[in-house]
C-alpha positions in Angstrom: 174.5 67.8 136.6 171.8 67.2 134.1 172.1 69.3 130.9 170.0 72.4 130.9 167.8 73.3 128.0 169.1 76.5 126.4 166.7 79.4 127.1 166.6 82.7 125.2 168.5 85.4 127.2 166.1 88.3 128.0 167.2 91.7 126.5 167.2 94.8 128.6 167.9 98.5 128.0 171.0 99.9 129.7 172.0 103.6 129.9 175.1 104.9 131.6 176.0 108.5 132.7 178.8 110.3 134.5 177.5 112.3 137.4 178.9 114.3 140.3 178.8 113.2 144.0 176.4 116.0 144.7 174.0 114.7 142.1 174.5 111.2 143.4 173.6 112.3 146.9 170.5 114.0 145.7 169.4 110.8 143.8 169.9 108.7 146.9 167.3 110.9 148.6 164.7 111.0 145.9 165.1 107.4 144.7 164.9 106.1 148.1 161.4 107.5 148.5 160.1 105.6 145.4 162.2 102.6 144.8 163.5 99.7 146.9 167.0 99.7 148.2 168.9 96.5 147.0 168.4 93.7 149.6 172.1 93.1 149.7 173.0 96.6 150.9 174.5 97.3 154.2 173.2 99.9 156.8 174.6 102.6 154.6 172.7 101.4 151.6 175.7 100.2 149.7 177.7 97.0 149.0 181.1 96.3 147.5 181.6 94.5 144.1 184.8 92.9 142.8 184.9 91.4 139.4 187.7 89.5 137.6 187.4 90.1 133.9 188.5 87.8 131.2 189.8 88.5 127.7 191.5 86.5 124.9 195.0 86.6 123.6 194.1 89.5 121.2 192.3 91.6 123.9 189.2 91.3 121.8 186.7 92.4 124.6 188.7 95.7 125.0 189.3 96.5 121.4 185.6 95.7 120.5 184.5 98.1 123.2 186.8 100.9 122.1 185.9 100.3 118.4 182.2 100.4 119.2 181.4 96.9 117.9 177.7 96.5 118.3 177.6 92.7 119.2 180.2 91.8 121.9 180.7 89.7 124.9 182.4 90.1 128.3 183.2 87.4 130.7 183.9 87.9 134.5 183.8 86.2 137.9 182.2 88.4 140.5 182.1 88.4 144.3 180.4 90.7 146.9 181.9 92.4 149.9 185.2 90.5 149.4 183.5 87.2 150.5 183.5 83.9 148.7 180.1 83.1 150.0 178.6 84.2 146.6 180.7 83.6 143.5 179.1 84.1 140.1 180.4 83.5 136.6 178.8 85.9 134.2 178.6 86.7 130.6 177.3 90.1 129.6 176.3 90.2 126.0 175.7 93.6 124.1 173.4 93.6 121.2 173.1 97.2 119.8 171.2 99.2 122.4 170.3 96.1 124.4 172.2 93.9 126.9 171.6 90.5 128.4 173.3 88.7 131.0 173.8 84.9 131.8 175.2 83.8 135.1 175.9 80.7 137.1 177.1 80.2 140.7 180.5 78.7 141.3 182.1 77.0 144.2 185.4 78.5 145.4 187.3 75.5 144.0 185.7 75.7 140.5 186.3 79.5 140.5 189.9 79.0 141.3 190.3 76.3 138.6 188.9 78.7 135.9 191.1 81.6 137.2 194.2 79.3 136.9 193.3 78.6 133.3 192.2 75.1 133.6 189.0 74.3 131.6 189.0 70.6 132.5 185.5 69.3 133.0 183.6 72.5 132.4 182.0 71.0 129.2 180.4 68.2 131.3 178.8 70.4 134.0 175.6 70.9 132.1 175.1 74.6 132.3 175.3 76.6 129.0 177.6 79.2 130.4 180.1 76.7 131.8 180.1 75.0 128.4 180.6 78.3 126.7 183.5 79.1 129.1 185.2 75.8 128.1 185.0 76.7 124.4 186.2 80.3 125.0 189.2 79.0 127.1 190.2 76.2 124.7 189.6 78.0 121.3 190.3 81.7 122.1 192.6 81.3 125.2 190.3 83.3 127.3 192.2 84.2 130.5 191.8 86.6 133.5 193.3 90.0 132.9 192.1 92.6 135.5 190.3 93.0 138.8 187.8 95.8 138.9 186.5 97.2 142.3 183.8 99.5 143.3 181.1 100.4 145.7 177.4 100.2 144.5 174.1 101.9 145.7 171.3 100.2 144.0 167.6 100.9 143.8 164.9 98.6 142.1 161.3 98.7 141.2 159.1 96.0 139.7 157.7 98.3 137.1 159.6 97.1 133.9 162.1 95.4 136.3 163.8 98.8 136.6 167.2 99.1 138.3 169.1 102.3 139.1 172.6 102.0 140.4 175.2 104.6 141.6 178.7 103.2 141.3 181.5 104.9 143.2 185.2 104.5 144.0 186.1 102.6 140.9 189.5 101.0 141.4 191.6 98.3 139.8 194.0 95.7 141.1 196.2 96.5 138.0 198.2 93.5 137.0 196.9 91.1 139.7 194.2 88.6 139.1 193.9 87.5 142.7 190.1 87.9 143.1 189.9 86.6 146.6 192.8 88.7 148.2 191.0 91.1 150.6 194.2 93.0 151.0 194.9 93.4 147.3 196.4 96.8 146.6 194.2 98.9 144.3 194.4 102.3 142.6 191.7 104.7 141.6 190.6 104.8 137.9 188.4 107.9 137.9 188.5 111.3 139.6 187.2 110.8 143.2 184.1 113.0 142.4 182.8 111.0 139.6 180.0 108.6 140.1 178.7 106.2 137.4 174.9 106.2 137.0 173.4 103.1 135.3 169.8 102.7 134.4 168.4 99.3 133.3 164.9 98.3 132.4 163.0 95.8 130.2 160.9 97.6 127.5 159.7 101.1 128.4 161.2 103.2 131.1 158.7 104.0 133.9 157.4 107.6 133.5 157.1 108.3 137.2 160.9 107.6 137.7 162.0 109.7 134.7 161.7 113.1 136.4 164.0 112.2 139.3 166.8 111.3 136.8 166.2 114.2 134.4 166.5 116.8 137.3 170.3 116.3 137.6 173.1 117.2 135.1 174.3 114.1 133.7 176.6 113.2 130.7 175.5 110.0 128.9 178.5 107.9 127.9 179.4 104.4 126.6 181.2 103.7 129.9 182.9 100.5 130.6 184.5 99.9 134.0 186.5 97.2 132.4 188.0 99.4 129.8 188.8 102.2 132.3 190.8 99.8 134.4 192.6 98.2 131.4 193.4 101.5 129.9 195.0 102.6 133.2 197.2 99.4 133.0 198.4 100.3 129.5 199.2 103.9 130.5 201.4 102.9 133.4 
């Protein structure tokens, strides 16, 4: 694979809220009239996401989030609907009030190699994220730590590349890192009534979407599904 020229990662706004199931049902109705349902959704307008998050030997990703560090990175491998048809390695970067995401598709073999803690050859594969993963695994001992599961309902609009998601049924695989085990036992991390609303956009939030979101009671929070799941582990 030829080396890829490093491109600046686009920065986007991201806002997160706790809302009720009733508010989520209302948003499903109003957003569906104005925005597009994510093309990956099933006939119920949803799809399943499973992520395997990584952290270093000092649990830096978790402690930085809890301490409110403004510039921080998280690494994960993500699959959809418990299938290995699409496997993505992602680095989510937080810069103050902005986020960016760099991702690269993986083969099943390469994903399992990374999960097993073997960085051999990643530095030669050409993609900046794979080279970064090699550095993180060899210098900071980055390793898989927790499986995070949830169901997502997503709406998009081309204006400012806006994306609104409703994430439900947040669960964790606790101490297992078996990303591809469709029968992995998981337990809930939040009250069943709680839905996580996420809003992402490029520069300015479209004014025609704002009234739909402001019409519901919502508690803005620095939510981290990763931290919720890991905290549950530490409390058991």
